[in-house]
Every structure is written in C-alpha cells, then in structure tokens.
N, C-alpha and C positions, 0 to 999 in steps of 0.2 A: 804284273805290270799294272800300274795306273793309267787309268784312261784319260784322255784328254776330253777337258769339259766341253761337250757341245750343245749346241742347240740350233733349231730349226733350220733349214737349208741347207744343211752342210758347214753352217758356221763354227767356229771357234774361239771361243774366249780366251784373250792372251793372258799370259801369265808374270807375275809379277821379274822384272831384269829383260822380257823381251826386250830384242832390237828392233831396229827398223826394217820392214819387209822390205822385198825388191819391186812389188808391185806399188808400196806408197812414193818410192823413190822414181817409178815412173810416171807416175801420176803427178809429181812435181814439176815434169818437163812442161807441160802444159803450162805453167807459170813461169816458167823462164821466158816462153814466147810472151806471157800478158805483161810481165815486168818491162819486158823490153820493147812493147808495142806502147803501152803508157809512157815510156821514156822519149819513145819516137816522135807520137804524137805531140805531146807535153811542148818535145823542142820545136816542132813545126809552129809553136804559137806559144812562144814565152811572154806571156801578158797573165794579167791578173786572173781573166777568165780561163786563160788553159792551165793555171795553176790549178785552181779551185777544180775546175772538172778532172785533170789527172789524180787529185789527191782524193776526190770522192770516188773514182774509180778505184784507185788502190784498198781505199777503204772498203767498199763493195766485195770486191774480189779476196782481200784478206779476210773476210768474214767467211767466205764459201770455203778458202781453204781450212780456217781452224774449224769449221762444223764438220768436215770431213776428217781434221787431224783428231777431234773429239772420238769419232768413229773409230777410227785407227787404232787408239787407246784402247778399247773393248774389244774388237774381233781381229782375226789374222785377215785381213783384206786377201790374201792369194788362196783362201779357202772356199768351197763350196760356191753358193751364188754371186759372191762378193765381186769377185773378178769381172764379170760382164757388167755388175751394175757400176762399179769404177769405169769402164770403158765409156760407158753411155754417158756419165758425169763428165771424165776428159773430152769428150765430144763437144757438150755444153761449155765446158770453161774454153776451150778452145773458139767455139763457134763465138764466144763473148767476148774473147780476147781479139777476134778478127774484126767484130762489129766496132772496138772502141775509137776508131776515128768517127763514126758518125753515132756515138752515145748521146750526144744534146742536140744534133741537128740531123733532118733525114734528106739524104741524097736521092733527087729524082732519078727516076728509072730502075730502083732496086726496091731490097726490104726496108720496112720502116725501122732505122738502127735503133731507134731509143726504144721501141717497142720489143725488138728481138732482144735489146740485152735483158727487158723483164723478162721474157720468156724462159730465156736460159737461166737466168739466176732462179726461177721456180722449179726448175728442172732439177738442178744441182741440189738445190734444199729438198726438195720433196723427195728426191734417190737418198738423201743423207736421214733424212724423218723416218722413212719406210725402212731402211736397212737399218738403222739405230733400233727402231722398236722390235723387229725380228730378233734381234741379237739380245734386248734388253728384258726378252720376255723369261727366260730362264734366268737371270740373274737373281743370284740369291739376295744381294746388296741393295735390292730395289732398283727404280730408276725413275727419273723426270712422267709425269702426266703427259699425255700424249697431244693435250692442248698448250702445255708447256712448251713443247717442242714445235707443232705445227701451226700454231696461231702465227706467232712473230714474222716467220717466212711468207704466209700469207698474206698479212698487213702489208707488209715491206713491198711484196708485191704489187698489191694493189696502188701504193702510192708509187713505183718506178712505172707503172701503166699510165697513172694520172700525169708525170712527169712527161711520158711518151707523147700523149694526147695533147700538151699546151701546145707546141708547134702550130698545130692545127687551130689554135683559135684565132690568127691573122692579128696577133700584139706586134709591137715593135720588139727589137732583138734583144735588146736590154730587158725588158718587161718579163718576155720568154725565158730568158736566162735564170733569171728572176726566181721567176717560179718553179723551174726546172731543179735549181739548187734546191728551193725550199724541199720541195717534193722528195729531193735525193737525202737531204739531212733526216726529216723525219723518216724516211724509212731505214736509215741507219741509225739512228736512232732508238727504233722500235726494237733492234735485232740485238744491238750493244746492249742496251738496258735488260732486254730479257736474258739474255748473256751473262750478265750480272748477277741477275738472280737464280740463275741455274745452280751456282755452287752449292747452295741449300737445299736442292730439290732431289737429293739421291745421285747425281753424279759424283761418280770417284777416277781419280787418276790410279788406273791398276798398275801401270811399269813407268818409273819414274826416269829410268834409262832410257826408253822409248820415247816417252815426251821431250825431254830434253836434247835429245840426238836430234829430233824431228825438226825442232826449233832451229835446231844450229844449223841445219842444211837449207833451210829457206832461207835463212840467212846469209849463207855463202852464196846463194842463187842471185841475191841482191847486191853481193859484193862481186859479184860476177859481171852486174851490169853494168859497175862502174867499170871495168876492165874492158867491154864492149863499146863504153863512152868514149874511153880516151880512143880507141880504134877507129870509131866513125869519127871522132872530130878531127884525128891526124889526116885521115884522107888522102893517103899519097898514093892513090893508085893513077890519077892524073896530073900530079904534081911534084917536082922533083923534092928530093930530102934534105931539108935545110937542118941546120944545127939548132936555130930554137925550136923547131919541132921536135926534135930528138929530145934535148933536154928537159921541155915541157911534158914530153910522156914520161921520161924519166921519173920528174917530179910527181907526175899521177898517178904513177904506180908506186910510188914510196908512200904516196898518202894513203892509198889503198891499202899497203901493207901494215899501215900503221895502225888504221882502223880495224883491222882484221884481229892484229895483235894486241890493242887496247879491249877487245871483246873477249876472245880464246885464250890468253895468256895465263890470267889469274881467275878474273870474276866468273867466267864459265864454270870450270872446274869446279872450284869453291860452290859455286850456285849448286850445281849437280849434289856433293854432298850435303847443303842444307835441304834439298830437296827431299835425298833421300832420308835423313834425319827426321823429316816433318811427318812421317808416316803416312797411312793412307786416310785418314782423317779429314775434316771439312778443313783443318790448317792446309794442307798441301792442296787441298783444292782450291783456296783462297790464293796460293800463291799461284798454281798454274793460272788462272784466269787473270791475275793484277800484272805479275813479273813477265808472262809468256805472252797470253792473249793480248791485252791492252799495251804493254809497255813495248813490245819487239814491232806494235804497227808503227810508230812515230822512230823507231831504228832504221826501219825501213823506207820510211818516208825521207829521212834525213839522208841516207845512200842515194835515194833516188834524184832527189835534189842535188846532192854533189855531184852527182853524174852529168844533171843540165847544165851545171855551170862549169865542170870541166872539159864536157865534149865543146862547148862555145868557147874557150879558152885555148884549146888546143887548135880548133878551127881557125882561130884569129891566128895563133903562132905560126903555123903549117900555111898561112898564105903569104906569098912575098910580094904582092903588091902594097901591103897596109906598113905602114911605118909603126915599125916596131918598139919606136923609142915612146910614144905615145901613150895614154892611159887607154884601157880597153872599156867603149862607151857599151853602157846596154846593162840588163841584169846577170852578167854570166860570174863575176867576182860574187857579189852579193849571194849567189844561189849556191856558191862553191864553198863559202865561208859558213853560210847559215845553215848548209848542209851537214855540213860536219857539227856545226853546235847543236843541232837537232838531235844526231845521233847522240853526242856525246851526252845531253842531257838526258835523251831517255834513257842512258846506257847506266847514269849515276841514279835514277829511279828504279831502275830495275835493280841495282846494287842495293839500295837503300831497301827496298820491298821485300827483297830475299834474302839479304844477309846483315841488314840493319847497320849496314856503315856507309860513309861517305869517304870517295879518293878526292882529298885536296889537291893533288894533281891535276886532275881531271877538271875541279872547279878553276885553278889556275890557268890551265888552256883554254877554257870557256871564255873565260876573262880577257885573256890574251887575243882571243879571235874575234871577241867584240870591238876591241880597241882596233886592231889591225884592220878590220875591215873598211874603215872609213880611210885608212892609207891606202888599201890595195888598189881600190878605185881612182886614185890620182898617181898612180905612179906607171910604170911599163906592166905589160901582162906578164911578163917572163918574172919579174921582179915580185908582183903581186901574188904569182902563184908560188914563187921562192918561198916567200914568207909564210904561206898557209903549209906549204910541206915541211918548212923549217918546224914549225909549230909544232905538229905532229910527229915529227921524230925525234924532237927534244922531249916531248910527253914519254915516248917509249923509252929513250935513252933514261931519263931520270927513273922511272918506275921499275926498269930492270936494275939500274943499280940499288936504288933503296929497298927494292923489295924481296933481292934475292933470298933472304934468307925464308920468308915466307913463301916463295916459288919451290923452294926446295922441300919445304915441308910438303907441301900441297902436293908434289908429283910423286912424294914415296905413299903417300895416303892414297892419291888415287891409284897407284900402281897395284897396291894392298886391295883395294875393292877391285878393280880390275881381275886380278887375279884369284878372288875370291869367286866374282861372277862367273868366270871362265870356267872354275872348278864346278860349279852349281851348273852350269848349261850342261857341260859334259856329262855330269852324272844323269841330269833329265832325259839328254837324249839316248843314253844306253837304255835305261828305265823304258822310254819310249818305244826303243825300237827291238827290243830284246823277244 
C-alpha cells in the first residue's frame, strides 16, 4: 500500500484530482455572513462613501479567503492540526464580519471597530502563514520564502492600524475618511502586489479540480446574496402582497438565474478543461492567479452591486403608497445595471485570460445595458427592471441557440473526464484502505 504523504502536525498534502473538503465548505459559511453584512451596511448608506467602504471591505475579506484557499490547495484541512487552526480563523473572520458596520467609524461605548478589523486580519493571515509554512516544510517542489509570506500581511496590518487611528486625530469627517481610504488602498496594494509575484516563487496549484470547484462555490455564495436581497427588498412581512412586488421578484430571480447560466453553462466547464491542460507549471499558476484570484473579485463585486440595486427596486415596488408609474429616483437602477455590467465585463476578462476567446454575445449585452440604463432611470421602476431582465434572459437564449453544438461537445468531454477522475479516485481509495 502506498502511504499518504504526510508532514508535521499530522497534515497531509493533497493529491491531483482532490475535491473540496467538508471543512472548507464549513469555513466558507462565515463568508456567507460577511457578504450579507457588507451588502446590508452598504444598503444602509447608498452614497459614494458607503460604496467605497463596502468595496474596500470586500477586497480585504476576499484576500483573506484567497489566502486560505491557497492553503487548502496544498493540505487537507480536515487532517491533523488544521481543523482547530481553521476554527480559530473562522472566529476571526466572523468577528471581522460583525465589525463591518464600524470598520471606518468608532461607536462610543464599545471596542474600537477599525482597530478590531485590523487585529482580526492579522490573526487570519498569521494563522495562514504559520500553517502554510508547516505544510510546505516537506514539499519537494519547494515553497515561497517566509519573508514573501509574512511581510505583506504584517505591513498591511500596520497600515490598517494607521487607518484605525486616524479618527482619533480630530480631523473633519471628510478628511478622516480620505486618510482612511488611503491607508486601506495602500494595505490592499501591498497584499495584492505581493500575491502577484507569488506565482514565480515556488507556489503551484496541486489539484485543478479543487481550485476551480472552490471558486465556483464562493461565487454561488455571492449569487445567493442576490436571492437574499430580493427577499429583503420585498419585505412583505408587514405589508400586503402586491402584483408589482410579485412580478418584480420574478424578474429579479430571472436575472439571477441568467447570471448563473452565464458563468456555469459553458465558460466554467471549458475553463476547467483548459486549467487541466495547463499542467502543474508556471502557466497554470499564472492562470490561477489572474483568472481566479484577481478576476473573480470584480465578478463578486458586480453581484453585490446588483444585489444592492435590486433590493432598492423591490422595496420600491412593494410599497403601496408610492406612485408605480413614476421613475425610481436614486442610485438603485444604475447600481442594478452597473452591477450586471461589471459582472459580465469581469467574466469576459476571465474567459479571455483562460480560454483566449471573447463572446461577442456578452459584448452586445454589455453595450445594450449601457444604452438602456439611461432609459431605465426615466421610466417606471417595473419597466426599468423588466428591461434589465429582458437583456439578461435574451443573452441566455441567444447563446443557448447559437452554441448548442459546442455545449454538447463540452458536456461529452466533461463526462469522460469525470468518469476517468472517479475511476482514479476509486482505485486510490482501495489502495489507501487495503
């Protein structure tokens, strides 16, 4: 029997073809709450300041998630000392998510929110660095130097602490927020720039299946936030159910389903095929960094922006006192349209980076949405929402007809690969437990 490759602390390195572990899915549950809280806090302050703060928080938590994603692609998180370490990291992420409403302002009578965010981030990244170093100690392919792993989060934490101390300087609110944003941008710049260079410092993607599946699952969480926002916006607990609210909710669900289809129908399985074909060298690592780590962030940001817009539109449609024939004032329509455009643009970049192709149907949909948003802010809210839904559903319908041959070939190739993978996994398990 071939022994499982183990390192210190009872940790086990993963194999090519490894799938997502149950503990990883459990870990992702705290990000469900984090995404929810970012959306709720931003929805409470739909201003330029609120949107900037929400996007900065999303970028910070995204990097925390990605750092542990990289770790999960090296070791089995359900083995050895990894589970208790991950539970502590979960507690830190959850505390950071609780602190999101006070991330840029300190509420009297409690803990300093901005400093607490910085402390939580240091714990999250520190645990990642420590466990990654233990797991990499016996890695034959080498690993990044300790300085390349530990210095960026340390510098980022110092900058976040600086942002947390700015409110105590007694400056006007606008100046204070500007300095805080500057510190946050610098902290994120350090982390993201260091991550970009990590691809050439010994890091490798050990399991393509695991990597792709994990990003698909986190995108599903962001899509779930769209569904939650539709429900929160409808808010029919203390109000009668009206036909505009029901129709609007149906259109919003159709938009969500269309965005799911746009990601998962063709491009996602084709990307997995290309990711497998890239091998385990620097080319796959660069694809993992660019297409997944960096380009999935604007996709998720687009989904959250769409959620903010849809929530406001549904709230408007469910209010019986509002004139439903009048246009909807405020940023709701631009956010809904703009969020879908951001998602589709990021997805186009993802497709171009990993497949080397561009879907002209997506380009046409983006152009149509850019033209229609000027119309949507001048027509009744239900009609504006209907135009957005019509473009999204039309995109799905056109691609379903035009690409049916490619879809059939891709499904057959994916089925053959899945059967081969399952046969290999079955044989490996038999050898393991004999």
